[in-house]
Residue frames as qw, qx, qy, qz and C-alpha x, y, z in Angstrom:
[[0.002, -0.898, -0.439, 0.035, 0.01, 0.04, 0.08],
 [0.425, 0.254, -0.007, 0.869, 1.25, 3.48, -0.80],
 [0.212, -0.806, -0.441, 0.332, 0.61, 6.54, 1.34],
 [0.332, 0.518, 0.105, 0.781, 0.76, 10.24, 0.29],
 [0.363, -0.674, -0.407, 0.499, 1.10, 12.87, 3.06],
 [0.257, 0.608, 0.183, 0.728, 0.65, 16.61, 2.17],
 [0.333, -0.556, -0.402, 0.647, 1.26, 19.46, 4.62],
 [0.173, 0.798, 0.320, 0.480, -0.34, 22.93, 3.80],
 [0.289, 0.006, -0.319, 0.903, 1.37, 26.09, 5.20],
 [0.014, 0.634, 0.542, -0.552, -0.89, 28.52, 7.05],
 [0.304, 0.532, 0.472, 0.634, -2.66, 30.46, 4.34],
 [0.005, -0.111, 0.162, -0.980, -3.35, 34.22, 4.56],
 [0.584, -0.139, -0.013, -0.800, -7.12, 33.50, 4.49],
 [0.134, -0.131, 0.963, -0.195, -7.66, 30.25, 6.48],
 [0.529, 0.345, 0.544, -0.553, -11.39, 30.39, 6.09],
 [0.569, 0.620, -0.245, -0.481, -11.26, 30.65, 2.35],
 [0.194, 0.432, -0.877, -0.078, -8.62, 27.85, 2.16],
 [0.300, 0.026, 0.896, -0.328, -10.79, 25.52, 4.33],
 [0.624, 0.479, 0.252, -0.564, -13.92, 26.25, 2.27],
 [0.529, 0.596, -0.498, -0.342, -12.11, 25.43, -1.01],
 [0.083, 0.377, -0.920, 0.067, -10.28, 22.39, 0.44],
 [0.313, 0.090, 0.875, -0.358, -13.34, 20.74, 2.03],
 [0.596, 0.497, 0.354, -0.523, -15.94, 21.63, -0.50],
 [0.624, 0.691, -0.250, -0.266, -13.94, 21.11, -3.72],
 [0.241, 0.585, -0.774, 0.014, -10.59, 19.33, -3.16],
 [0.362, -0.190, 0.859, -0.308, -11.63, 16.60, -0.73],
 [0.780, 0.325, 0.363, -0.393, -14.69, 15.38, -2.77],
 [0.641, 0.654, -0.351, -0.196, -12.56, 15.10, -5.82],
 [0.068, 0.548, -0.818, 0.162, -9.86, 13.27, -3.98],
 [0.574, -0.071, 0.709, -0.404, -12.27, 10.81, -2.46],
 [0.821, 0.436, 0.101, -0.354, -13.15, 9.72, -6.05],
 [0.163, 0.649, -0.718, -0.189, -9.66, 8.42, -6.77],
 [0.913, 0.058, -0.357, -0.191, -9.59, 4.85, -7.92],
 [0.743, 0.097, -0.556, 0.361, -7.95, 2.51, -5.43],
 [0.105, -0.566, 0.347, -0.740, -8.42, 4.83, -2.50],
 [0.580, -0.246, -0.760, 0.162, -8.48, 2.98, 0.77],
 [0.417, -0.687, -0.445, 0.396, -8.34, 5.80, 3.26],
 [0.241, 0.615, 0.064, 0.748, -8.40, 9.57, 3.34],
 [0.502, -0.663, -0.423, 0.359, -7.71, 11.59, 6.48],
 [0.175, 0.716, -0.043, 0.674, -7.19, 15.31, 7.25],
 [0.394, -0.082, -0.607, 0.686, -5.76, 16.62, 10.45],
 [0.288, -0.808, -0.436, -0.270, -8.03, 18.41, 12.91],
 [0.471, -0.852, -0.035, 0.226, -6.90, 21.49, 14.74],
 [0.139, 0.893, -0.417, -0.090, -3.39, 23.09, 14.46],
 [0.900, 0.247, -0.283, 0.220, -0.51, 21.03, 13.27],
 [0.436, -0.848, 0.293, -0.075, 1.86, 20.97, 16.31],
 [0.674, 0.425, -0.544, 0.264, 5.45, 19.74, 16.71],
 [0.738, -0.390, -0.436, 0.336, 7.30, 18.68, 19.83],
 [0.407, -0.001, -0.104, 0.907, 8.90, 22.00, 19.77],
 [0.156, 0.484, 0.342, -0.790, 5.55, 23.87, 19.74],
 [0.567, 0.681, 0.240, -0.397, 3.35, 25.47, 16.98],
 [0.581, 0.029, 0.579, 0.571, 4.28, 24.87, 13.44],
 [0.128, 0.325, -0.314, -0.883, 3.97, 26.84, 10.12],
 [0.117, -0.123, -0.896, -0.411, 1.41, 24.31, 8.95],
 [0.491, -0.086, 0.024, -0.867, -2.34, 24.84, 8.75],
 [0.887, -0.007, 0.310, -0.343, -3.46, 21.24, 8.11],
 [0.045, -0.394, 0.873, 0.284, -2.17, 17.97, 6.83],
 [0.846, 0.198, -0.003, -0.496, -3.83, 15.50, 4.52],
 [0.220, -0.353, 0.904, 0.102, -3.04, 11.81, 4.11],
 [0.842, 0.233, -0.065, -0.481, -4.46, 9.24, 1.65],
 [0.402, -0.314, 0.856, 0.081, -3.64, 5.57, 1.32],
 [0.710, 0.404, -0.297, -0.494, -4.01, 3.61, -1.87],
 [0.966, -0.044, 0.244, -0.075, -3.89, -0.12, -2.65],
 [0.818, 0.135, 0.253, 0.499, -1.11, 0.10, -5.34],
 [0.224, -0.578, 0.154, 0.769, 1.39, 2.69, -6.36],
 [0.212, 0.138, 0.700, 0.667, 0.55, 2.12, -10.01],
 [0.067, -0.725, -0.662, -0.177, -3.07, 2.91, -9.40],
 [0.253, -0.767, -0.210, 0.550, -2.00, 6.03, -7.37],
 [0.251, -0.277, 0.431, 0.821, 0.08, 7.34, -10.29],
 [0.034, 0.314, 0.749, 0.582, -2.66, 6.71, -12.79],
 [0.172, -0.770, -0.608, 0.091, -5.36, 8.17, -10.50],
 [0.285, -0.633, -0.058, 0.718, -3.23, 11.28, -9.92],
 [0.151, -0.039, 0.565, 0.810, -3.04, 11.87, -13.65],
 [0.101, -0.544, -0.734, -0.394, -6.76, 11.58, -14.09],
 [0.334, -0.732, -0.440, 0.398, -7.37, 13.74, -10.93],
 [0.289, -0.405, 0.135, 0.857, -5.21, 16.46, -12.25],
 [0.045, 0.204, 0.651, 0.730, -7.22, 16.49, -15.48],
 [0.191, -0.684, -0.697, -0.099, -10.50, 16.94, -13.54],
 [0.337, -0.737, -0.257, 0.527, -9.32, 19.91, -11.51],
 [0.391, 0.871, 0.101, 0.281, -9.28, 23.29, -13.49],
 [0.600, 0.242, -0.226, 0.729, -5.95, 25.11, -13.34],
 [0.132, -0.608, 0.052, -0.781, -7.57, 28.06, -11.73],
 [0.802, -0.524, -0.104, -0.269, -8.99, 25.90, -8.89],
 [0.888, -0.062, -0.235, 0.390, -5.57, 23.98, -8.30],
 [0.371, 0.495, -0.239, 0.749, -3.70, 27.36, -8.04],
 [0.485, -0.702, -0.039, -0.520, -5.72, 28.11, -4.97],
 [0.898, -0.436, 0.051, 0.016, -3.97, 25.29, -3.10],
 [0.833, 0.299, -0.139, 0.445, -0.58, 25.01, -4.72],
 [0.148, 0.744, -0.283, 0.587, 0.93, 28.31, -3.30],
 [0.557, -0.619, 0.361, -0.421, 0.40, 27.05, 0.28],
 [0.996, -0.079, -0.036, -0.031, 1.43, 23.37, -0.37],
 [0.184, -0.707, 0.683, -0.010, 4.69, 22.00, 0.92],
 [0.935, 0.202, -0.231, -0.180, 5.97, 18.85, -0.60]]
């Protein structure tokens, strides 16, 4: 099984980010073929040293890496470039 973890830096407008993420991004991601689990952090992302620069983290687990790669390609085709740009500036890989 393959897992993908994404951490998003704290955006300038957290409410707008959350609205887009949970109303647009999450429903699309949950349609990925082979998806076994999808989880999003709740509350601030903390570290042993205290608060972090991250707003939230997302994790998804798939059955096979090949399916994940193929699903990512299809997923990218479904999301319009203007929508994906709303998340990318805050994303840390």
